[in-house]
LORO-276550 format. One record per residue: residue number from 0; x, y, z of N, C-alpha, C in turn. Coordinates in steps of 0.1 Angstrom, whole numbers, padded with zeros to 4 digits. Each point is the difference from the previous one (the first is absolute). Example, Ala and Ser with C-alpha at 12.3 -4.5 7.8 and 13.67 -1.06 7.14 Angstrom:
<bapas>
+-----+-------+-------+-------+-------+-------+-------+-------+-------+-------+
:   n :   nc1 :   nc2 :   nc3 :  cac1 :  cac2 :  cac3 :   cc1 :   cc2 :   cc3 :
+-----+-------+-------+-------+-------+-------+-------+-------+-------+-------+
:   0 :  0132 : -0057 :  0078 : -0009 :  0012 :  0000 :  0009 :  0012 :  0000 :
:   1 : -0004 :  0011 : -0007 :  0009 :  0011 :  0000 : -0008 :  0011 :  0008 :
+-----+-------+-------+-------+-------+-------+-------+-------+-------+-------+
</bapas>
This chain:
<bapas>
+-----+-------+-------+-------+-------+-------+-------+-------+-------+-------+
:   n :   nc1 :   nc2 :   nc3 :  cac1 :  cac2 :  cac3 :   cc1 :   cc2 :   cc3 :
+-----+-------+-------+-------+-------+-------+-------+-------+-------+-------+
:   0 : -0535 : -0149 :  0087 :  0004 :  0013 : -0006 : -0010 :  0002 : -0012 :
:   1 : -0006 :  0012 :  0000 : -0009 :  0003 : -0011 :  0007 :  0000 : -0013 :
:   2 : -0007 : -0002 : -0011 :  0006 : -0001 : -0014 :  0007 :  0013 : -0004 :
:   3 : -0004 :  0012 :  0004 :  0006 :  0012 : -0004 :  0014 :  0001 :  0007 :
:   4 :  0001 : -0004 :  0013 :  0012 :  0000 :  0007 :  0010 : -0010 : -0006 :
:   5 : -0005 : -0012 : -0004 :  0009 : -0009 : -0007 :  0006 :  0005 : -0013 :
:   6 : -0008 :  0007 : -0008 :  0004 :  0006 : -0012 :  0011 :  0010 :  0003 :
:   7 : -0002 :  0009 :  0009 :  0010 :  0010 :  0004 :  0013 : -0006 :  0005 :
:   8 : -0002 : -0010 :  0008 :  0012 : -0007 :  0006 :  0008 : -0006 : -0011 :
:   9 : -0006 : -0008 : -0009 :  0007 : -0007 : -0010 :  0005 :  0010 : -0011 :
:  10 : -0006 :  0011 : -0002 :  0005 :  0010 : -0010 :  0012 :  0006 :  0006 :
:  11 :  0000 :  0003 :  0013 :  0012 :  0005 :  0007 :  0012 : -0010 : -0001 :
:  12 : -0003 : -0012 :  0003 :  0011 : -0011 :  0000 :  0005 : -0001 : -0015 :
:  13 : -0009 :  0000 : -0009 :  0005 : -0001 : -0015 :  0008 :  0012 : -0003 :
:  14 : -0004 :  0012 :  0004 :  0008 :  0013 : -0002 :  0014 : -0001 :  0006 :
:  15 :  0000 : -0005 :  0012 :  0013 : -0001 :  0007 :  0009 : -0010 : -0007 :
:  16 : -0005 : -0011 : -0005 :  0008 : -0010 : -0007 :  0005 :  0006 : -0013 :
:  17 : -0008 :  0007 : -0007 :  0004 :  0006 : -0013 :  0011 :  0011 :  0003 :
:  18 : -0002 :  0008 :  0010 :  0010 :  0010 :  0004 :  0013 : -0006 :  0004 :
:  19 :  0000 : -0011 :  0007 :  0012 : -0007 :  0004 :  0007 : -0006 : -0012 :
:  20 : -0007 : -0006 : -0009 :  0005 : -0005 : -0013 :  0007 :  0011 : -0008 :
:  21 : -0007 :  0012 : -0001 :  0005 :  0011 : -0007 :  0013 :  0005 :  0006 :
:  22 :  0001 :  0001 :  0013 :  0013 :  0004 :  0006 :  0011 : -0010 : -0001 :
:  23 : -0003 : -0013 :  0000 :  0010 : -0010 : -0002 :  0005 :  0000 : -0014 :
:  24 : -0009 :  0002 : -0010 :  0005 :  0001 : -0014 :  0008 :  0013 : -0002 :
:  25 : -0005 :  0011 :  0005 :  0007 :  0012 : -0001 :  0014 : -0001 :  0006 :
:  26 :  0002 : -0006 :  0012 :  0013 : -0002 :  0006 :  0009 : -0009 : -0009 :
:  27 : -0006 : -0010 : -0005 :  0007 : -0009 : -0009 :  0006 :  0007 : -0012 :
:  28 : -0007 :  0010 : -0006 :  0004 :  0008 : -0011 :  0008 :  0012 :  0004 :
:  29 :  0004 :  0002 :  0012 :  0009 :  0010 :  0004 : -0006 :  0013 :  0006 :
:  30 : -0013 :  0000 :  0002 : -0006 :  0012 :  0005 :  0002 :  0000 :  0016 :
:  31 :  0006 :  0011 :  0004 :  0003 :  0002 :  0014 : -0007 :  0013 :  0005 :
:  32 : -0004 :  0000 :  0013 : -0006 :  0012 :  0006 :  0010 :  0005 :  0010 :
:  33 :  0004 :  0013 : -0001 :  0009 :  0006 :  0010 : -0008 :  0007 :  0010 :
:  34 :  0002 : -0004 :  0013 : -0007 :  0006 :  0011 :  0010 :  0007 :  0009 :
:  35 :  0013 : -0001 : -0003 :  0010 :  0006 :  0008 :  0002 :  0015 : -0003 :
:  36 :  0006 :  0007 :  0009 :  0002 :  0015 : -0002 :  0013 :  0003 : -0009 :
:  37 :  0007 : -0011 : -0003 :  0013 :  0003 : -0007 : -0002 :  0005 : -0014 :
:  38 : -0012 : -0003 : -0006 : -0003 :  0005 : -0014 : -0015 :  0002 :  0000 :
:  39 : -0006 :  0007 : -0010 : -0014 :  0003 :  0000 : -0008 : -0013 :  0001 :
:  40 : -0011 :  0001 :  0007 : -0010 : -0011 :  0001 : -0005 : -0002 : -0014 :
:  41 : -0002 : -0013 : -0003 : -0005 : -0002 : -0013 :  0003 : -0015 : -0005 :
:  42 : -0003 : -0002 : -0013 :  0002 : -0013 : -0006 :  0012 :  0001 : -0009 :
:  43 :  0008 : -0010 :  0001 :  0013 : -0001 : -0007 :  0000 : -0013 : -0008 :
:  44 :  0008 :  0000 : -0011 :  0001 : -0013 : -0007 :  0015 : -0005 :  0002 :
:  45 :  0001 : -0012 :  0004 :  0013 : -0006 :  0002 :  0004 : -0007 : -0013 :
:  46 :  0012 :  0003 : -0004 :  0006 : -0006 : -0012 :  0012 : -0008 :  0004 :
:  47 : -0001 : -0013 : -0001 :  0011 : -0009 :  0004 :  0009 : -0004 : -0011 :
:  48 : -0003 :  0005 : -0013 :  0007 : -0005 : -0011 :  0013 :  0008 : -0002 :
:  49 :  0001 :  0012 :  0004 :  0013 :  0008 : -0001 :  0009 : -0004 :  0011 :
:  50 :  0013 : -0003 : -0004 :  0010 : -0003 :  0010 :  0011 :  0010 :  0000 :
:  51 : -0001 :  0011 : -0008 :  0010 :  0010 :  0000 : -0006 :  0011 :  0009 :
:  52 :  0009 :  0005 :  0009 : -0005 :  0010 :  0010 :  0009 :  0013 : -0001 :
:  53 : -0007 :  0011 :  0000 :  0007 :  0013 : -0001 : -0004 :  0009 :  0011 :
:  54 :  0008 :  0010 :  0002 : -0004 :  0010 :  0010 : -0014 :  0006 : -0003 :
:  55 : -0007 :  0003 :  0010 : -0014 :  0005 : -0001 : -0010 : -0010 : -0004 :
:  56 :  0003 : -0012 : -0002 : -0010 : -0011 : -0002 : -0007 : -0002 :  0013 :
:  57 : -0013 : -0001 : -0001 : -0009 : -0003 :  0012 : -0001 : -0015 :  0000 :
:  58 :  0004 : -0006 :  0011 :  0000 : -0015 :  0001 : -0007 : -0004 :  0013 :
:  59 : -0004 : -0013 : -0001 : -0005 : -0007 :  0012 :  0010 : -0011 :  0003 :
:  60 :  0004 :  0000 :  0013 :  0011 : -0010 :  0004 : -0003 : -0006 :  0013 :
:  61 :  0006 : -0011 :  0002 : -0001 : -0007 :  0013 :  0012 :  0004 :  0009 :
:  62 : -0003 :  0005 :  0012 :  0011 :  0003 :  0009 :  0007 : -0013 :  0004 :
:  63 :  0013 :  0001 :  0003 :  0008 : -0011 :  0004 : -0005 : -0005 :  0014 :
:  64 :  0002 : -0013 :  0003 : -0003 : -0006 :  0012 :  0011 :  0003 :  0010 :
:  65 : -0001 :  0011 :  0007 :  0011 :  0003 :  0010 : -0007 :  0007 :  0012 :
:  66 :  0009 :  0002 :  0010 : -0005 :  0006 :  0013 : -0007 :  0013 : -0002 :
:  67 :  0005 :  0008 : -0009 : -0006 :  0014 : -0002 : -0015 : -0002 : -0004 :
:  68 : -0003 : -0008 : -0009 : -0013 : -0002 : -0005 : -0009 : -0007 :  0010 :
:  69 :  0006 : -0009 :  0007 : -0008 : -0007 :  0011 : -0004 :  0010 :  0010 :
:  70 :  0009 :  0009 :  0004 : -0003 :  0011 :  0010 : -0011 :  0009 : -0006 :
:  71 :  0001 :  0003 : -0013 : -0009 :  0009 : -0007 : -0015 : -0006 :  0001 :
:  72 : -0001 : -0013 : -0002 : -0013 : -0006 :  0001 : -0005 :  0001 :  0014 :
:  73 :  0008 : -0002 :  0010 : -0004 :  0000 :  0014 : -0004 :  0015 :  0004 :
:  74 :  0006 :  0010 : -0006 : -0003 :  0014 :  0003 : -0012 :  0005 : -0008 :
:  75 : -0005 : -0008 : -0009 : -0012 :  0004 : -0008 :  0002 :  0007 : -0012 :
:  76 :  0013 :  0001 : -0005 :  0002 :  0008 : -0012 : -0004 : -0008 : -0013 :
:  77 :  0001 : -0013 :  0001 : -0004 : -0009 : -0011 : -0009 : -0010 :  0005 :
:  78 : -0009 : -0005 : -0009 : -0009 : -0010 :  0004 :  0005 : -0014 : -0006 :
:  79 : -0008 : -0010 :  0004 :  0003 : -0013 : -0006 : -0003 :  0000 : -0015 :
:  80 :  0008 : -0007 : -0007 : -0002 :  0000 : -0015 :  0005 : -0013 : -0006 :
:  81 :  0002 :  0001 : -0014 :  0003 : -0012 : -0008 :  0015 : -0003 : -0001 :
:  82 :  0009 :  0009 :  0005 :  0014 : -0002 : -0002 :  0005 : -0010 :  0010 :
:  83 :  0012 : -0006 : -0003 :  0006 : -0009 :  0010 :  0001 :  0006 :  0013 :
:  84 : -0003 : -0008 :  0010 :  0000 :  0006 :  0014 : -0013 :  0006 :  0004 :
:  85 : -0010 :  0000 : -0010 : -0013 :  0005 :  0003 : -0001 :  0016 :  0000 :
:  86 :  0010 :  0006 : -0007 :  0000 :  0015 :  0000 : -0007 :  0004 : -0013 :
:  87 : -0007 :  0012 :  0001 : -0007 :  0005 : -0011 :  0011 :  0007 : -0010 :
:  88 : -0002 : -0001 : -0013 :  0009 :  0007 : -0009 :  0000 :  0015 :  0001 :
:  89 :  0011 :  0006 : -0003 :  0001 :  0015 :  0001 : -0001 :  0006 : -0014 :
:  90 : -0005 :  0012 : -0001 : -0002 :  0007 : -0013 :  0009 :  0013 :  0001 :
:  91 :  0011 :  0000 : -0007 :  0009 :  0012 :  0000 :  0006 :  0002 : -0014 :
:  92 :  0007 :  0011 : -0001 :  0008 :  0003 : -0012 :  0014 : -0004 :  0003 :
:  93 :  0007 : -0004 : -0011 :  0014 : -0002 :  0000 :  0007 :  0013 : -0001 :
:  94 :  0007 :  0004 :  0010 :  0007 :  0013 :  0000 :  0015 : -0001 : -0002 :
:  95 :  0006 : -0012 :  0002 :  0014 : -0002 : -0002 :  0002 : -0015 : -0004 :
:  96 :  0010 : -0002 : -0009 :  0004 : -0013 : -0005 :  0015 : -0001 :  0001 :
:  97 :  0005 : -0012 : -0004 :  0015 : -0003 :  0001 :  0008 :  0012 : -0005 :
:  98 :  0010 :  0004 :  0008 :  0009 :  0010 : -0003 : -0004 :  0014 :  0005 :
:  99 : -0013 :  0002 :  0003 : -0004 :  0013 :  0006 :  0006 :  0001 :  0014 :
: 100 :  0003 :  0013 :  0004 :  0005 :  0002 :  0013 : -0011 :  0007 :  0008 :
: 101 : -0004 : -0006 :  0012 : -0010 :  0005 :  0009 :  0007 :  0006 :  0012 :
: 102 : -0004 :  0012 :  0003 :  0006 :  0007 :  0012 : -0011 :  0005 :  0009 :
: 103 :  0001 : -0003 :  0013 : -0009 :  0005 :  0010 :  0007 :  0012 :  0006 :
: 104 : -0007 :  0012 : -0002 :  0006 :  0013 :  0005 : -0011 :  0009 :  0005 :
: 105 :  0002 :  0005 :  0012 : -0010 :  0009 :  0006 : -0014 : -0007 :  0001 :
: 106 :  0000 : -0013 :  0003 : -0012 : -0008 :  0001 : -0008 :  0000 : -0013 :
: 107 :  0007 :  0001 : -0012 : -0007 : -0001 : -0013 :  0008 : -0009 : -0009 :
: 108 : -0006 : -0005 : -0011 :  0007 : -0009 : -0009 :  0004 :  0007 : -0012 :
: 109 :  0013 : -0002 : -0004 :  0006 :  0005 : -0012 :  0004 : -0012 : -0009 :
: 110 : -0003 :  0001 : -0012 :  0005 : -0011 : -0010 :  0008 :  0007 : -0010 :
: 111 :  0013 : -0004 : -0001 :  0009 :  0006 : -0009 :  0000 :  0015 :  0002 :
: 112 :  0001 :  0004 :  0013 :  0000 :  0014 :  0004 : -0012 :  0009 : -0003 :
: 113 : -0011 : -0007 : -0003 : -0013 :  0007 : -0003 : -0010 : -0003 :  0011 :
: 114 : -0005 :  0010 :  0007 : -0010 : -0002 :  0010 : -0012 : -0006 : -0005 :
: 115 : -0005 : -0011 :  0006 : -0012 : -0006 : -0004 : -0012 :  0007 :  0006 :
: 116 : -0011 :  0001 : -0008 : -0012 :  0007 :  0005 : -0006 : -0009 :  0011 :
: 117 : -0006 :  0007 :  0010 : -0007 : -0007 :  0011 :  0008 : -0011 :  0006 :
: 118 :  0013 :  0003 :  0003 :  0009 : -0011 :  0005 :  0005 :  0003 :  0014 :
: 119 : -0006 :  0009 :  0007 :  0003 :  0002 :  0014 : -0001 : -0013 :  0008 :
: 120 :  0010 : -0002 :  0009 : -0001 : -0012 :  0009 : -0005 :  0005 :  0013 :
: 121 : -0012 : -0005 :  0004 : -0006 :  0003 :  0012 :  0004 : -0009 :  0012 :
: 122 :  0000 :  0006 :  0012 :  0003 : -0008 :  0012 : -0012 : -0006 :  0006 :
: 123 : -0012 :  0007 : -0003 : -0013 : -0004 :  0006 : -0009 : -0003 : -0012 :
: 124 : -0007 : -0011 : -0001 : -0009 : -0003 : -0011 : -0013 :  0007 :  0002 :
: 125 : -0009 : -0002 : -0010 : -0013 :  0006 :  0000 : -0009 : -0005 :  0011 :
: 126 :  0004 : -0011 :  0007 : -0008 : -0006 :  0011 :  0006 :  0005 :  0013 :
: 127 :  0010 :  0008 :  0000 :  0007 :  0005 :  0012 :  0010 : -0009 :  0006 :
: 128 :  0003 : -0011 : -0007 :  0010 : -0010 :  0005 :  0014 :  0004 : -0005 :
: 129 :  0011 : -0003 :  0007 :  0013 :  0002 : -0004 :  0003 : -0009 : -0013 :
: 130 :  0007 :  0006 : -0009 :  0003 : -0008 : -0012 :  0015 :  0003 : -0003 :
: 131 :  0007 : -0011 : -0003 :  0015 :  0002 : -0001 :  0004 : -0004 : -0015 :
: 132 :  0008 :  0007 : -0006 :  0006 : -0003 : -0013 :  0012 : -0008 :  0003 :
: 133 :  0001 : -0012 : -0006 :  0012 : -0008 :  0001 :  0009 :  0002 : -0013 :
: 134 : -0005 :  0007 : -0010 :  0007 :  0002 : -0012 :  0010 :  0011 :  0001 :
: 135 :  0012 : -0002 : -0004 :  0011 :  0010 :  0001 :  0004 :  0005 : -0013 :
: 136 : -0005 : -0005 : -0011 :  0004 :  0004 : -0013 :  0012 : -0008 : -0006 :
: 137 :  0006 :  0006 : -0011 :  0011 : -0007 : -0006 : -0004 : -0003 : -0015 :
: 138 :  0009 : -0007 : -0007 : -0002 : -0004 : -0014 : -0010 : -0011 :  0000 :
: 139 : -0009 :  0000 : -0009 : -0010 : -0011 : -0002 :  0008 : -0011 : -0008 :
: 140 : -0001 : -0012 :  0005 :  0008 : -0011 : -0006 : -0009 : -0006 : -0011 :
: 141 :  0007 : -0007 : -0010 : -0008 : -0007 : -0010 : -0010 : -0009 :  0006 :
: 142 : -0012 : -0001 : -0006 : -0011 : -0009 :  0004 : -0008 :  0006 :  0011 :
: 143 :  0002 :  0013 :  0004 : -0008 :  0006 :  0010 : -0006 :  0013 : -0005 :
: 144 : -0010 :  0005 :  0007 : -0006 :  0013 : -0003 : -0004 :  0007 :  0013 :
: 145 : -0002 :  0013 :  0000 : -0005 :  0007 :  0011 : -0014 :  0005 : -0003 :
: 146 : -0010 : -0005 :  0008 : -0014 :  0004 : -0003 : -0004 :  0011 :  0009 :
: 147 : -0007 :  0010 : -0005 : -0005 :  0011 :  0007 : -0013 :  0006 : -0006 :
: 148 : -0007 :  0007 :  0008 : -0012 :  0007 : -0005 :  0003 :  0014 : -0002 :
: 149 : -0004 :  0006 : -0011 :  0002 :  0014 : -0002 : -0014 :  0007 :  0001 :
: 150 : -0010 : -0007 :  0005 : -0013 :  0005 :  0002 : -0003 :  0003 :  0015 :
: 151 :  0004 : -0009 :  0009 : -0003 :  0002 :  0014 :  0013 :  0001 :  0008 :
: 152 :  0003 :  0012 :  0006 :  0012 :  0002 :  0007 :  0002 : -0009 :  0012 :
: 153 : -0011 : -0006 :  0005 :  0001 : -0008 :  0012 : -0001 : -0015 : -0004 :
: 154 :  0002 : -0003 : -0012 :  0000 : -0014 : -0005 :  0011 : -0008 :  0007 :
: 155 : -0004 : -0013 :  0003 :  0010 : -0009 :  0006 :  0007 : -0006 : -0012 :
: 156 :  0012 :  0004 : -0003 :  0007 : -0005 : -0012 :  0015 : -0001 :  0002 :
: 157 :  0008 :  0000 : -0011 :  0014 : -0003 :  0001 :  0008 :  0009 :  0008 :
: 158 : -0005 :  0012 :  0003 :  0008 :  0009 :  0009 :  0001 : -0005 :  0014 :
: 159 : -0010 : -0010 :  0003 :  0001 : -0006 :  0013 :  0006 : -0014 :  0000 :
: 160 : -0003 : -0008 : -0011 :  0004 : -0014 :  0000 :  0011 : -0003 : -0010 :
: 161 :  0003 :  0009 : -0009 :  0011 : -0002 : -0009 : -0004 : -0006 : -0013 :
: 162 :  0010 : -0007 : -0006 : -0002 : -0005 : -0014 : -0007 : -0014 :  0001 :
: 163 : -0005 : -0003 : -0011 : -0008 : -0013 : -0002 :  0006 : -0007 : -0012 :
: 164 :  0001 : -0013 :  0000 :  0004 : -0008 : -0012 : -0010 :  0002 : -0012 :
: 165 :  0005 :  0002 : -0012 : -0008 :  0001 : -0012 : -0009 : -0012 : -0001 :
: 166 :  0005 : -0012 :  0004 : -0008 : -0012 : -0002 : -0013 :  0000 :  0008 :
: 167 : -0001 :  0009 :  0010 : -0012 :  0001 :  0008 : -0011 :  0008 : -0007 :
: 168 :  0003 :  0006 : -0011 : -0010 :  0007 : -0007 : -0010 : -0010 : -0007 :
: 169 : -0013 :  0003 :  0003 : -0011 : -0008 : -0006 : -0003 :  0005 : -0014 :
: 170 :  0000 :  0013 : -0002 : -0002 :  0005 : -0013 : -0002 :  0016 :  0000 :
: 171 : -0002 :  0005 : -0012 : -0002 :  0015 : -0001 : -0015 :  0003 :  0003 :
: 172 : -0002 :  0012 :  0006 : -0014 :  0004 :  0002 : -0003 :  0012 : -0008 :
: 173 : -0012 :  0000 : -0006 : -0004 :  0012 : -0008 : -0014 :  0004 :  0005 :
: 174 : -0002 :  0013 :  0004 : -0013 :  0004 :  0004 : -0011 : -0001 : -0011 :
: 175 : -0011 : -0005 :  0004 : -0012 : -0001 : -0010 : -0010 :  0010 :  0004 :
: 176 : -0003 :  0001 :  0013 : -0011 :  0009 :  0005 :  0004 :  0004 :  0014 :
: 177 :  0002 :  0013 :  0002 :  0003 :  0006 :  0013 : -0011 :  0008 :  0006 :
: 178 : -0002 : -0001 :  0013 : -0011 :  0007 :  0006 :  0005 :  0007 :  0013 :
+-----+-------+-------+-------+-------+-------+-------+-------+-------+-------+
</bapas>
């Protein structure tokens, strides 16, 4: 290999190593990149220090290990990730907490009798596959929350799978840079 090609090759390898180290350090300090359609594409900061959760908090959480989410992975809605069971964490807003009443009416979600924006329940997903909502509503019990997106009306969220335990929350998310 000529000397010029060796320099280019080793410069490229060095650059890749530095880039990898940068991403590992950024991940360690809570930097997350959102590539899903549920919220704007961009860079978010994960804050694990706050343990109090309120309505409209944007959170990152691990889905429970149940049949619904195993089917979701098989259907291609979620990819492999760092959560138990190998599921990728989800990025949603908390729209209901303990004591809130969730009602499904006319294929839309109401919380405490208020229609939620972009809450239509679709029968066909954006890939043309049938999608079924198993969530029927009711009072949110202590220790649970209902996650939904108010950004993308076709988001796979609580309107389809229901409530999630608060203990599954990894932390709060705050947008840093959106594109």
